[in-house]
N, C-alpha and C positions, 0 to 999 in steps of 0.2 A: 756880702751884703744882700739883703732882700731886694728883688727887682722893684722898679717903680710901681707905686700903688695905683690900682685901677678901681678900688672900692673905697667906700667910706670907712674910716677907721673904727674898729670895735675896741671897747675897753675889755681887755682880757688879762688873765692872771697866770703866772708860772710859779709853781712851788719848787723849792730846792733847799739844799742844806746851806747853812750859813757861809761856810768857806767858799762854796761855789757862787753864792749870791754876791758876796763881797768882791770876788774876782770879776763877776759879770759887770758890776757897777764900776769898778776901778778901770776896767779895760773897754767899757762901753760896747759889750758884745754878749751874745747869748749862745750857749753851746747847742749845736745841732745834734739831735738824737739820731744815731744810726739804728737801722732796723734791729740789729742784734742787742741794742741797749734797751729796747722796749719790753715791758713786762707781760705782754699778752702773747702767748705762743701762736695765736692765730693771726698775728700781724701779716698782711699780704697773703692770707690764706682764707679769703672769704668766698672762694669758688669751690664748687663741687668737683673733686678730682677723682671720683670713683670709676670713671670710664677707663677703657684699656689704654695704657701708655700715657694717660692724662697726668697722673701724679708725677711721673718722671719728667715730662716736659714742663709742667708747672713749677716743679722744684728748681729746675734749671733757670727758668725765667725769674723766679723769686731771688735766687742767689745773685744773678746778674743785677737786678734792681737794687738789692741790698748794698752792692758795692758802689753803685752810682748815685743813689738818692738818699736823702735824709729828711727829717721833719723837725719843726719847732712845735712843741705841744703846749697848749694853753687851756684854761677853763674859764667859763663865765662866772664862776662862783668862788670867791675867796673864802667864804664862810664854811666850806665843806670840811667837817671834822675829820672824815676818813682820809681826805687828800692831804691834810696837814700831817696826819699820822703816817701815811704811806710815802709821801714824796718830800716832806719837809722835816725829816729827822725827828718824828714824833713830837711835833710842835716846838722843837728847839730851833727850827730853821726859819726861812724867810720866804714870803710870797711877793713876787715882783709884779706890779701892775703896769701894763703897756697899752698904748693905743697902737693897734695892729691893723695893717691893711695889706692887700695883695690882689693879684689878678685871678679872675675866674679859672678854675682848674688847678690853681696852686694855693688857694687860701679859702677855707670855709669850715663849716661844721662837720663833725663826725655824724654819720648816720648809724643808728642802732637797729639791728635786724634779728629775726628769730631763726632764719635758715640761710644756707649758702646759696649763691647765685650759680647759674650755669656758666661755664667758661666760654669766652668768645672764640671764634675760629682763628682770629689773628690778634694776638696781644699787641697793644701799642702804649704810648705814654699816658693816654687817657685812662687806660686800665690801671696803671700804677696809682694815679690819683684816686680812682674809685676804690681800689683795694686798700689804700692807706686811710681812707675815711669811712670804711665799713667795718663795724665791730658788732659783736654779740650784745644783746640787750642788757646782759648782766653789768656792762660797763656804763650804762646810761646815766648813772648818778654823777659821773664825772663832767657831763655837759662840755665835752671837749671840742676845741677848734684846733686846726692844724695848718701850718704853712709847709708846703712841699718845695724842697730845694735840692739843687745839685751839690754833691760833695766835691769841694775843691779847696785849694790853699790849705792843706792840712798842717797841723802843728803837732809835733811830737810831745807827748806828755810822759815824763818819767813816773809821775804819780799813778797814772792809769796804765802805763806800759803799752801804749798804743797811740795811733794817730787820732787826733781830735779835729773837729771842724766847728767853725763859729760863724754866726751871722752878726754883722756890725749893727749897732744902733743907727738909726737914720730916719728918714721921713716915713717909712713903712713900719718902723719898730721904735717907738718913742717911749722911754721910761717915764712914767707919771707918778708911781706910787710904790713905796717900799713898806711892807707890812711885816713887823717882827712878831714871830709866834709867841704864844702864851708863855712858853718855857725858854724863850730866847734871852740871852744875857748880853747881847751886843750893846755897845755904847751908841746912843743916838748921835753923839757928836761925830763918831767915826762915819756913820751913815751920811750925815749932812756934809761932812768934809769931802766924801767921795762923790756924792750925787750933785747934779746941777741944781741951781737955786730954785727952780720951779717944781722940783720933785716933792711930793707929800710923803711924810714919814709918820707911821702909826704903829701902835702896839695893840696886840690882841688881848682882850680881857674876857673872862667868862661871865655871862649874864647871871644875875642872881635868881631870877624867877623862872627862867626857861633853860633848856639844853641848847643854848645858842652862843655864838661868839659875837663880840662887839668890838668896836675900835675906839681907841683913845688917841687922838692926834698929839704928836710930839712937837714941842716948840724948839726952834733952832737956838742953840746955845749962844 
C-alpha cells in the first residue's frame, strides 16, 4: 500500500493491456514497475559516470536500488495517441484514471533534461528519487508522474515467471475512471460489475474533424 498522503490528490492516468487492467480492478491493486520493467535504458542513469571508477561504483549502486525500489507510473494526459499505442496494446487496452497523492520525495512529476548531472559524493535515498524522476527530453510528451515505493510482499507470477509487487488501492490511490481504448472489445457490464459504483466508465472514439481522441460515457446496465 502507498503510504499516507501528504499532498493534494492529482488526477492521473495509467495505460495498460486489458488483461492487466481487469486484474487491477478486480483485485483493487496496481502493479509496481521494477526498474528492469521500464523501457528507457537510461532509468537511474541520469548522472555523468565518465570519471575514473565512477561507472563501476554507480552501476553497483543502481543494481542495489533496482532490487529494493520500484515505481508506479502515471501520465497527466489520457488523450495521448502514442501512449495508447505503446502501453495499452495499440488502443485495444484500457487507461485507468486515479486520484493519486503522496509524500514529497516519493511522489511527483518527472523532470526532463538535455544533459546528465554530476554525481554526488555520497549517494543516498534522495538520489534515488532524483534519478527516478529525471529523464531525457525526448520523453517529455509522456507528461509523467511517479510514485516511489519499496518492493515488498512479492507475489509469484507463473505468467511472468518472476516475482511481482503491487500497491493496493486506498486513500492515496483511488480509482475514479476506466477508459476503454478505441479498439477495445470489453463488455462495459464486466467493467461496472468489477468496479465500485462511483467509478466512471468511458469509451474512446476518434474525432471527426481533428486528429484527436474523445470520450463517450457508458451507462451502467
